[in-house]
C-alpha positions as CSV (number, residue, x, y, z in Angstrom):
1,M,-3.6,29.7,-10.4
2,S,-2.8,32.4,-8.1
3,D,0.6,33.6,-6.9
4,Q,0.3,31.5,-3.6
5,D,-0.7,28.3,-5.2
6,W,1.7,25.5,-4.2
7,R,0.9,23.9,-7.3
8,E,2.8,26.4,-9.5
9,G,6.5,25.2,-8.5
10,F,5.2,21.6,-8.5
11,L,4.6,22.7,-12.5
12,A,7.2,24.8,-13.2
13,D,9.0,22.3,-15.5
14,A,5.5,21.3,-17.2
15,Q,4.4,21.3,-20.0
16,G,0.9,21.3,-21.8
17,I,-0.6,18.1,-23.3
18,D,-3.3,19.1,-26.5
19,V,-6.7,17.5,-26.1
20,T,-9.4,19.0,-28.2
21,P,-12.6,19.0,-26.6
22,A,-15.8,17.8,-28.5
23,G,-17.3,21.2,-27.1
24,R,-21.1,19.9,-26.6
25,D,-23.9,20.9,-24.1
26,P,-25.0,17.3,-24.0
27,A,-28.0,18.4,-21.8
28,S,-29.2,21.1,-23.4
29,W,-28.9,22.9,-20.3
30,P,-29.9,26.6,-20.3
31,G,-27.1,29.4,-20.5
32,Y,-24.6,26.8,-20.8
33,T,-21.2,27.3,-22.6
34,P,-19.0,24.0,-22.1
35,R,-15.5,24.3,-20.8
36,T,-13.0,22.0,-19.2
37,A,-11.7,22.2,-15.8
38,V,-8.9,19.3,-16.2
39,T,-5.9,19.7,-18.1
40,A,-3.1,18.0,-18.9
41,Y,0.8,18.5,-18.3
42,R,3.8,16.3,-19.2
43,L,6.6,17.0,-16.0
44,P,10.0,15.3,-16.3
45,R,9.0,12.7,-14.1
46,A,5.2,12.3,-14.5
47,V,2.1,13.3,-16.1
48,A,-0.4,15.7,-14.5
49,A,-4.0,15.8,-14.7
50,V,-4.7,19.1,-12.7
51,W,-8.3,20.7,-11.9
52,D,-9.3,24.0,-11.7
53,F,-12.2,25.0,-9.6
54,S,-13.0,28.4,-11.1
55,V,-14.2,27.0,-13.6
56,Y,-17.8,25.3,-12.4
57,G,-16.4,24.1,-9.5
58,G,-13.7,22.0,-10.5
59,S,-16.8,19.8,-12.1
60,F,-16.2,16.6,-14.0
61,G,-17.6,16.9,-17.6
62,E,-17.4,14.7,-20.9
63,D,-14.5,16.7,-22.1
64,D,-12.8,16.5,-18.2
65,A,-13.3,12.9,-18.8
66,T,-11.3,13.1,-21.7
67,V,-8.7,15.3,-20.6
68,L,-8.0,12.7,-17.7
69,V,-8.3,9.4,-20.3
70,A,-5.5,11.6,-22.9
71,A,-3.5,12.0,-19.9
72,A,-3.5,8.4,-18.2
73,D,-2.8,7.1,-22.1
74,A,0.2,9.5,-22.5
75,A,1.7,8.4,-19.2
76,V,1.2,4.7,-20.3
77,Q,3.0,5.4,-23.5
78,A,6.1,7.6,-21.8
79,G,6.0,4.8,-19.4
80,L,6.0,7.5,-16.3
81,P,3.7,7.9,-13.4
82,L,0.4,9.8,-12.9
83,V,-0.4,12.6,-10.9
84,T,-3.6,14.0,-10.5
85,L,-4.2,17.4,-8.4
86,V,-7.9,17.4,-7.9
87,R,-9.8,20.4,-6.7
88,S,-13.3,19.3,-7.4
89,G,-17.2,19.2,-6.4
90,G,-18.3,16.4,-8.0
91,T,-20.1,15.7,-11.6
92,R,-20.8,18.5,-13.9
93,L,-24.6,18.4,-13.3
94,Q,-25.2,20.6,-16.3
95,E,-24.2,17.1,-18.3
96,G,-26.5,15.2,-16.9
97,M,-25.8,11.3,-17.8
98,A,-23.2,12.5,-19.8
99,A,-20.7,14.0,-17.2
100,L,-21.7,10.8,-14.9
101,V,-20.4,8.5,-17.7
102,G,-17.4,10.1,-17.0
103,I,-16.8,8.0,-14.0
104,P,-16.4,4.7,-15.6
105,R,-14.4,6.0,-18.5
106,A,-11.6,7.5,-16.2
107,R,-11.7,4.1,-14.3
108,I,-11.4,2.1,-17.7
109,A,-8.3,4.5,-18.3
110,L,-6.8,4.4,-14.6
111,H,-7.0,0.3,-15.2
112,R,-4.8,0.7,-18.4
113,L,-2.5,2.9,-16.5
114,A,-2.0,-0.2,-13.4
115,A,-1.5,-2.6,-16.1
116,A,1.4,-1.2,-17.3
117,G,2.0,-0.9,-13.8
118,L,2.7,2.4,-13.7
119,A,1.3,4.4,-10.0
120,H,-1.3,6.9,-9.6
121,L,-0.5,9.1,-6.9
122,S,-3.5,11.8,-6.1
123,V,-4.1,14.9,-4.1
124,A,-7.4,15.5,-2.8
125,D,-6.9,19.6,-2.3
126,V,-10.0,22.1,-1.5
127,P,-12.5,20.5,-2.1
128,T,-12.5,16.9,-3.3
129,T,-16.0,15.4,-3.6
130,G,-18.5,13.3,-5.6
131,G,-17.9,11.6,-8.5
132,V,-14.1,12.6,-8.8
133,W,-13.1,11.3,-5.3
134,I,-15.3,7.9,-6.6
135,S,-13.2,7.9,-10.2
136,V,-10.3,9.2,-9.2
137,V,-8.6,9.9,-5.7
138,A,-10.3,7.1,-3.8
139,S,-8.6,4.5,-6.4
140,A,-5.0,5.9,-6.2
141,D,-2.4,3.8,-5.3
142,L,-0.9,6.7,-3.0
143,R,-2.9,9.5,-1.6
144,V,-2.6,13.2,0.3
145,A,-5.4,15.0,1.4
146,V,-4.5,19.0,1.7
147,E,-4.9,20.5,5.5
148,G,-8.6,21.8,6.0
149,A,-10.1,20.1,2.8
150,T,-13.7,19.4,2.4
151,V,-13.0,15.9,1.1
152,G,-15.8,12.9,0.7
153,F,-18.1,11.1,-1.0
154,A,-20.8,13.8,-1.0
155,G,-20.1,17.3,0.2
156,P,-21.9,18.6,3.1
157,R,-24.8,20.7,1.0
158,V,-25.5,17.6,-0.7
159,V,-25.8,15.6,2.8
160,E,-28.2,18.2,4.2
161,A,-30.4,17.8,1.2
162,F,-30.4,13.7,1.3
163,T,-30.8,13.5,5.0
164,G,-32.0,16.5,6.4
165,T,-29.2,17.5,8.3
166,L,-25.6,18.6,7.7
167,P,-22.8,16.2,8.9
168,A,-21.3,16.4,12.1
169,K,-18.5,18.9,12.5
170,G,-15.4,17.1,11.4
171,S,-17.0,14.5,9.2
172,H,-16.1,14.8,5.7
173,T,-12.8,16.2,6.3
174,A,-9.3,16.1,4.6
175,E,-8.6,15.1,8.7
176,S,-11.3,12.6,9.4
177,A,-10.1,10.7,6.0
178,Y,-6.2,10.1,6.9
179,A,-8.1,9.2,10.4
180,A,-9.9,6.6,8.8
181,G,-6.8,5.7,6.4
182,L,-8.5,7.1,3.1
183,V,-5.3,9.0,2.2
184,D,-1.9,8.4,3.2
185,A,-0.7,11.7,4.4
186,L,-2.4,14.5,6.0
187,L,-0.5,18.6,4.8
188,P,-0.4,21.5,4.5
189,G,-0.6,22.8,0.5
190,P,2.8,24.1,0.8
191,E,4.1,20.6,1.5
192,V,2.1,18.7,-0.8
193,P,5.3,19.2,-3.9
194,G,7.7,17.6,-1.2
195,W,5.6,14.5,-0.5
196,L,5.0,14.0,-4.5
197,D,8.8,14.3,-5.1
198,R,9.4,11.7,-2.3
199,V,7.4,9.4,-3.7
200,L,8.7,9.7,-7.3
201,T,11.7,9.3,-6.0
202,A,11.1,6.0,-4.2
203,L,9.7,4.5,-7.6
204,T,13.0,5.6,-9.1
205,A,15.5,2.3,-9.4
206,D,19.3,3.2,-8.2
207,P,20.4,-0.1,-7.0
208,Q,23.1,-0.3,-5.0
209,P,25.3,-3.8,-5.0
210,A,24.1,-6.3,-2.5
211,P,26.7,-6.9,0.1
212,A,27.7,-11.0,0.3
213,A,25.6,-12.9,2.6
214,Q,28.0,-13.5,6.0
215,P,27.9,-16.7,7.4
216,V,25.7,-17.4,10.2
217,E,25.8,-20.0,12.9
218,V,22.4,-21.7,13.4
219,P,22.2,-21.6,17.2
220,A,21.5,-24.3,19.6
221,A,18.5,-23.8,21.4
222,S,15.7,-25.4,23.4
223,G,12.1,-24.1,21.9
224,R,11.7,-22.6,25.7
225,E,15.0,-21.2,25.0
226,Q,14.3,-19.5,21.5
227,V,11.2,-18.2,22.8
228,A,12.4,-16.6,25.6
229,R,15.6,-15.0,23.0
230,S,12.9,-14.3,20.5
231,R,10.8,-11.8,23.1
232,A,14.0,-10.2,24.4
233,R,14.7,-7.9,21.8
234,T,13.8,-4.1,21.6
235,V,13.3,-3.1,17.8
236,G,9.9,-3.5,16.5
237,G,9.1,-4.2,13.0
238,G,8.1,-0.5,12.2
239,A,11.4,0.9,13.4
240,L,13.1,-1.8,11.4
241,L,11.6,-1.0,8.2
242,G,12.6,2.5,9.0
243,E,16.0,1.7,9.3
244,L,15.9,-0.9,6.1
245,L,14.2,1.4,3.2
246,T,14.9,5.3,2.5
247,D,12.8,7.8,0.6
248,L,10.0,6.1,3.1
249,V,6.8,6.8,2.1
250,P,3.9,5.8,4.5
251,L,0.8,3.6,3.7
252,R,-2.0,4.5,5.9
253,G,-4.0,2.3,7.4
254,R,-7.0,2.5,10.1
255,D,-4.9,1.6,13.1
256,E,-1.2,1.2,13.7
257,T,-0.9,-2.5,14.1
258,V,0.9,-3.3,10.8
259,T,3.1,-0.8,9.0
260,A,3.5,-0.8,5.5
261,A,5.8,1.2,3.2
262,L,6.7,2.8,-0.4
263,G,10.6,3.2,-0.3
264,R,14.3,1.8,-1.6
265,L,16.0,-0.7,-0.5
266,L,19.7,0.0,-1.3
267,G,18.0,1.7,-4.4
268,R,15.9,-0.9,-5.4
269,P,12.1,0.5,-5.2
270,V,10.2,-2.1,-2.9
271,V,7.1,-2.1,-0.8
272,G,7.7,-3.0,2.7
273,V,5.1,-4.2,5.3
274,A,6.2,-5.2,9.0
275,V,3.4,-7.3,11.1
276,A,3.4,-6.0,13.2
277,A,4.9,-3.0,13.7
278,Q,5.5,-2.8,17.7
279,V,7.3,-5.5,20.1
280,G,4.5,-7.9,21.0
281,G,1.9,-6.4,18.6
282,R,-1.0,-8.2,17.6
283,P,-2.3,-7.1,14.2
284,T,-6.1,-6.4,13.5
285,P,-8.0,-6.7,10.7
286,P,-7.3,-3.1,9.9
287,G,-4.0,-4.0,10.0
288,Y,-4.4,-6.9,7.9
289,R,-6.0,-4.9,5.1
290,L,-3.4,-2.6,4.7
291,A,-1.2,-5.4,4.4
292,A,-3.0,-7.0,1.9
293,R,-3.5,-3.5,0.1
294,A,0.5,-3.3,0.4
295,Y,1.2,-6.6,-1.5
296,R,-1.4,-5.8,-4.2
297,L,0.1,-2.8,-4.6
298,A,3.5,-3.8,-5.0
299,S,2.1,-6.7,-7.8
300,R,0.3,-3.6,-9.6
301,L,3.8,-1.8,-9.6
302,R,6.0,-4.5,-9.9
303,L,7.3,-4.0,-7.1
304,P,9.4,-6.8,-4.7
305,V,8.3,-7.0,-1.5
306,V,9.9,-7.3,1.9
307,S,7.7,-8.4,4.8
308,L,9.0,-8.2,8.2
309,V,7.8,-10.8,10.7
310,D,7.5,-10.4,14.1
311,T,4.4,-11.2,16.3
312,P,2.8,-14.1,18.7
313,G,-0.5,-14.2,17.0
314,A,-3.2,-12.2,15.4
315,D,-5.5,-10.1,18.1
316,P,-8.2,-12.4,19.2
317,G,-10.3,-10.2,20.8
318,T,-14.4,-9.6,20.2
319,A,-13.6,-6.7,18.4
320,S,-11.1,-8.4,16.2
321,E,-13.3,-11.2,15.7
322,E,-16.8,-9.2,15.1
323,D,-14.6,-7.4,12.2
324,A,-13.8,-10.4,10.5
325,I,-10.2,-11.0,11.5
326,A,-9.9,-14.4,10.1
327,Q,-11.4,-13.1,6.2
328,A,-8.8,-10.1,6.5
329,M,-5.9,-12.3,7.3
330,G,-7.3,-15.1,4.9
331,E,-7.1,-11.9,1.8
332,A,-3.9,-10.7,3.3
333,L,-2.0,-14.2,2.4
334,D,-3.8,-14.3,-0.5
335,A,-2.7,-10.9,-1.2
336,L,0.7,-12.4,-0.8
337,L,0.3,-15.9,-2.3
338,L,-0.8,-14.4,-5.5
339,C,1.5,-11.0,-5.8
340,G,3.2,-10.9,-9.5
341,S,6.3,-9.7,-7.6
342,P,9.4,-11.0,-5.9
343,T,9.0,-11.6,-2.1
344,V,11.2,-12.0,0.5
345,A,9.8,-12.7,4.1
346,L,12.2,-11.8,7.4
347,V,11.4,-13.3,10.7
348,H,12.9,-11.4,13.2
349,G,11.3,-12.3,16.0
350,E,7.9,-14.2,16.7
351,G,6.4,-16.2,14.2
352,G,2.9,-16.7,15.9
353,S,0.9,-19.2,13.4
354,G,-1.3,-17.9,11.3
355,G,-1.4,-14.4,12.1
356,A,2.4,-14.2,11.0
357,L,1.9,-16.8,8.2
358,A,-0.1,-13.8,6.4
359,A,3.3,-12.3,5.9
360,A,5.8,-14.9,5.5
361,A,4.3,-16.9,2.8
362,A,6.8,-15.6,0.4
363,D,9.3,-17.0,-2.4
364,V,12.2,-16.9,0.1
365,V,11.7,-17.0,4.1
366,V,14.8,-16.1,5.8
367,V,15.0,-16.6,10.1
368,T,17.5,-14.8,12.1
369,P,19.0,-16.6,15.2
370,E,16.7,-15.1,17.5
371,S,13.5,-15.7,16.0
372,Y,11.0,-19.0,16.0
373,F,7.9,-19.8,14.3
374,A,5.0,-22.1,15.2
375,A,1.5,-23.3,14.7
376,I,0.6,-21.3,17.7
377,G,2.6,-19.6,20.5
378,P,3.2,-21.7,23.8
379,E,0.8,-20.0,25.5
380,G,-1.9,-21.4,23.3
381,A,-0.9,-24.5,22.6
382,Q,-0.8,-25.0,26.5
383,A,-5.0,-24.1,26.8
384,A,-5.4,-26.3,23.9
385,L,-3.4,-29.2,25.0
386,R,-3.4,-29.1,28.5
387,R,0.6,-29.2,29.0
388,P,3.4,-26.4,30.4
389,A,3.9,-23.6,27.9
390,E,7.4,-24.3,28.2
391,E,7.1,-28.2,27.0
392,C,4.9,-27.1,24.4
393,A,7.8,-24.7,23.1
394,D,10.1,-27.9,22.8
395,L,7.9,-30.3,21.3
396,M,6.5,-27.8,18.6
397,R,10.1,-27.5,17.0
398,I,10.2,-24.0,16.7
399,T,14.1,-22.8,16.4
400,P,15.8,-21.8,13.5
401,A,17.4,-25.2,13.1
402,D,14.1,-26.7,13.2
403,L,12.5,-24.2,9.9
404,L,15.6,-25.0,8.1
405,A,15.7,-28.9,8.2
406,L,11.8,-28.8,7.7
407,G,12.3,-26.5,4.9
408,C,9.4,-24.1,6.4
409,A,12.3,-21.4,6.1
410,D,15.2,-21.2,2.9
411,A,18.4,-19.2,4.9
412,L,19.6,-17.8,8.2
413,G,20.4,-14.4,7.9
414,G,19.5,-10.7,8.6
415,P,17.9,-7.4,7.4
416,A,21.5,-7.4,5.4
417,D,21.1,-10.0,3.4
418,L,17.9,-8.9,2.1
419,A,19.1,-7.3,-1.1
420,G,20.6,-10.5,-2.2
421,H,18.0,-12.4,-2.1
422,L,15.8,-9.8,-4.3
423,D,18.6,-9.6,-7.1
424,R,18.4,-13.3,-7.2
425,L,14.6,-13.6,-7.6
426,A,14.4,-10.7,-9.9
427,A,17.1,-12.8,-12.2
428,L,14.8,-15.6,-12.1
429,P,11.9,-15.5,-15.3
430,A,9.2,-14.8,-13.5
431,D,6.8,-18.0,-14.6
432,E,9.7,-19.5,-13.1
433,R,9.6,-17.9,-9.7
434,L,6.2,-18.2,-9.5
435,A,5.6,-21.8,-9.9
436,R,8.6,-22.3,-7.4
437,R,6.3,-20.4,-5.0
438,A,3.2,-22.2,-6.1
439,Q,5.3,-25.8,-5.7
440,R,6.6,-24.2,-2.0
441,W,3.5,-23.6,-0.4
442,G,1.1,-25.7,-2.5
443,A,2.6,-29.0,-1.2
444,P,3.8,-30.3,2.2
445,V,6.8,-29.3,3.5
446,P,9.7,-31.1,1.8
447,G,12.1,-31.9,5.3
448,D,11.7,-33.5,8.0
449,L,13.2,-33.7,11.7
């Protein structure tokens, strides 16, 4: 690495991990001398695998796969996250199929890391293409790309060789990957260590005592009054998530209808999801796919989920319908129901139909005095039932008092109560907690009005 290489500071306290390469020339390529482009290091808070582009363009050969496997296994043994700092043109072609088999070898090693509940953070640097994008970076739990890097499945020259034309200007870049939601951050190289440090901090538990729950009076209101109260707020879910969590590391989606992030709630590492991100927002298929990714990430890393619910419902437009919004919503709901970690939902505004349920089917559902939850919003009920929207709101029994009586909600409260609920859930044996969730959402509501 040069004196200007931003990675030097990040690796200042690194110790090399010895890996013995086989040193084979499996394809008997003329004039080829095997050398490893990947080196494994142990850091105080992580294990790192670092690519050297000066070695055959950082290409991923048989021995490089061996080094990556060793790094992943060292991370599992030490109980630390894995960080991959990638500068690679892809698979090492001089080794033929022996190098290509490095793709499944890498994926299997990373599966072991995931099974241990450990995070994989990856940096797509200049460049990141081909088999290394496939096997390492694209599957990482959190991903950052360096500004100006070539990033994609195929490098521009390969695209030209296969299609006869170069890709359009701006395609196959770090910037286009960020715009498409394929990486979570886009930064100049010198800022990447700070991002990595924030992620590692967000994954570190330093819990503070949860405040005692304060008594909250269940408001007396008709359905129409409750809807008006719910729609009078000014803070959207994305902003509320930013207020709740420290050391925030956003997860990137293809649009901004849903916000998701890794962070700490009073020192407790959590994954937070806000559906929707903006006041009155209606999540789209990309929004629900981001939510599903966040729930799966929480389950894989064994982190609790805090979901914030405030939406009149999912986006019903033609573009969303053609982009399979029903499937995206169902997949998000499944990911939340199947999440192995404790889950708490706070309905802090509108709860509109299945669009809200995809973020609310949690172990514990807390409703604020200002919230409501309905099988469909009043305007939708008006269209379906041909009754005035205000009358539908009254008849559907959507107020916090109704939700508590039915057993659709567990507690009346606010954001300050979430840490306490998480602590109580974390104290339960996992099997018991998951059995309670299955019973709660797999049976008719227990209450009556």
